[in-house]
N, C-alpha and C positions, 0 to 999 in steps of 0.2 A: 450624361445620366449615372448617378450614381448607382450602384449595386450594391445595393443592404446589406442583403445576407451577407454578403462577400466581405463586405465591411467588418461587419461584425462578428465574423470566423475571424479576419485577420487581428484585431483588436482585442479579442477578447482575454488575450495574455498577454499582452501590451502594455504597457507605464502608462500613464496619463499625460506624462510629458509626450512621447512617441505620438498620441494621440493630438492633443495641441499643436503640435507642429505641423501635422498631416492636415489639421483642420486651416491653420493659417496659411499654410501651402496652398490649399485648393479655391480656399474662399477671400483671403486677402481682407482686404478694407471692408468687404460685405461683411465680416466676421463681428460678432461682440459676445462678451460673455455678460450674462445677467447673475447677480449676488446681491445676496442679504446680507455679507459681511461677516458668516456664520463659518467657522472651521473648514470646512472643504472649500468654500470660494475662496478664502483667504489663502489656501497652499495653491488653488489654480492660480491665483492673481501672481502668487510669489512665483510661480514655474514661468509664467507667462512674462515675467519681470525681463528675462534671457530669450524669451521664444518671438515675443511681438508687443515691446513694450508701448509701444501706441494704441494699443488695442481698444476701442472703446468699453469703456466699464459702465452698464445700465444697472443702477440700484432704484429699486420702487420707494419712493419717500411717501405714504402714507398720511404722512403727517401724525400718527398716531404710535410712532415708535421708540422705544425706550431710550432714553437721553444718552445710558451706554453704548447703545448703539451708534448715535451721531457723533459722538466724540470718537468711538472709535474709526467709525466711516472717513472722518474728518482729517485724523490724525493717520490712518494709512496712505489716504491720497494725496496729503503733503508730502508724507514722507518717502513715497516710492513714487511720487508724479503722476500719477493716475490720470487717464483722460476719461474722468469722471462725469457721467449725465445722471442727474436727477431726475426720474421719472414720475411725476407728480399727477393726481387725479385734477379734473377740473373745477373741483370744489372742495372749498377748507372743509374741516367737520363741523365748523359753524354753520356752512352754507348748507350741507349733507344733511344737517339737522332740524333746519329750516323745511324742508323738503319731506325730508323722512321719519322726523320724528326724534327725539334725542336717542344716543345709545343704541341706533340702526343695529349693531355688532350682537346685541343681548335678543334683540325680537326678529333679525332675518340676516344673519351673520354670511349667508352665500351671497346676497346682496350687496354688502357692505364691502366684501372682499372684491365683487364686481367691478363695483363701483371704484374702487380705491386702487385696487391691484391690477384687476385682469385687462380690463377695457385701456387704463393707461399704457398697460406695456404692450398690449396687441396694436395700438396705434404707433408706440416708437420703434416696434419690430418690424414696421411695414418697409423699415431704411436698410433692412438686412437680409441676406440670401440663408444666413445660419448664424446659431447662439451656442453657446458654451454652459452647461447647467452644471451644477453641485449635486445634480441627485445619485443617491446610495442606494442599492438595492436592499440593505442592512436599515434603513431607517424607517419603514413602515411596510405594512402588509400590502398597502397599495403600490408600491414600487420596488416588491420584488421582481418583476420582470423589464426591469427598466431597461431598454436596449443602450447600448454606447453611442450608435449613429441610427436616427429615426426621422421620419417625415413627419412635421408636425402638422396635421390638417387646420387646425384652430389657426395657429399663424401663418401659414403656408410657406414655411421654411425648412431647413435642415436642423435638428434636435441635438447634440454632442455633447454626451454624458461622460467626459472620462474616465470618472471616480464611480462609476457603476458598481465594480467588481470592489472594490476598497471597502474596509471596514471601518468603522468608528475609533478601533485601537489603531488603524494605520493611517490614519488622518490626524489623531493626537501625536502618535511618535515622530510624525513628520515635523508637526508645529514645533513641537517641542524641541526636536533635534535643532531645528534652524531659529530658534529663538524669536517665532513670529507672535507678533501680539496678537490677544484673541478679548473678546468680551468677557469680563469679568463677571457677569451672571454667569455664565457656565460652571465657576465655583461654587454657586449657590444651587446646584440641580435644573439650572436653566437649559436643558439638553438642546432644545429646539427654540429658537426665538424669533418671535413675530411683534406683531403689533401688542402694545403692553395692555390695553382692555384686554386681550384675548390668549394670554399667554401663562403660564405659570409653571413652577418649578413641579420635578417630577418627582414620585417615592419610588422605593427600593422596588426593583421589578417590573416596572412600567416599561415600557418601551419608548424610545427618543423623544417621538413626537405626541405621547401623550399628553403633553401639558399645553398643548394646542386644542383651542374651543373646549375647552373642559365643562362639562355636562352637556354635552350636546353629541350629535351623532357626527357633526361633522370632523371631517382628517386632513383634507387639503383645500387651500385658499382658491384652488380651480386654475392656476395658473399652468399646474399640470395636466389637468384634466382635457377630455376633449370634449366633454358638454357639461354645463351648469346646470339648465335647467330654471335658468333665473330669466324673469321677465323685467326687463328696467323700466323704471317711472318716465312717462313720455317730457316730462319737465326735464 
């Protein structure tokens, strides 16, 4: 039984690599990392090459990602010999449109994310006791209270966020110092990159996730939320 309070006190000042090493030691083959190949995730993967090179790498492939994102994940997976597992929804975008109508993300983005991200990942995570995320407290107001180690009641496993206390500047300093690849969209002010229809570049002084679901009140896809309030179509 993990003492989460004690672990969070222990790791608050620890390096991410120390947290990753602990996670691998405790959970072993029942541990996975979930990443969308954004800067923090790439830094985590780089550290894990020394700690757990065969660790399962889960990435949610919605079928709606930017072409640059697909190119980046394919490149890193090949160069670093990742144990990459593409988590896909049960329906293609065309099949989803037949049931829910065209461009579901425009009229019900919560349901679209539930169908294409949350449910597929929940199914995939049943195989693991713990998962690593790239959550950081500086990313958005919804993430300010992120714990380094927590129990996720939705997925019924342990969520580990080794970079919770890191800043965007720290991530980029590491990324550039180690000459790691990254999505070229970041050079065009796309600070947070998700599905192409729901992502835009940000303006000066906007927070890093302001370009996601622009024009709506939605701020999270639901993967890191305990409840979505979404009712799924019976079909």
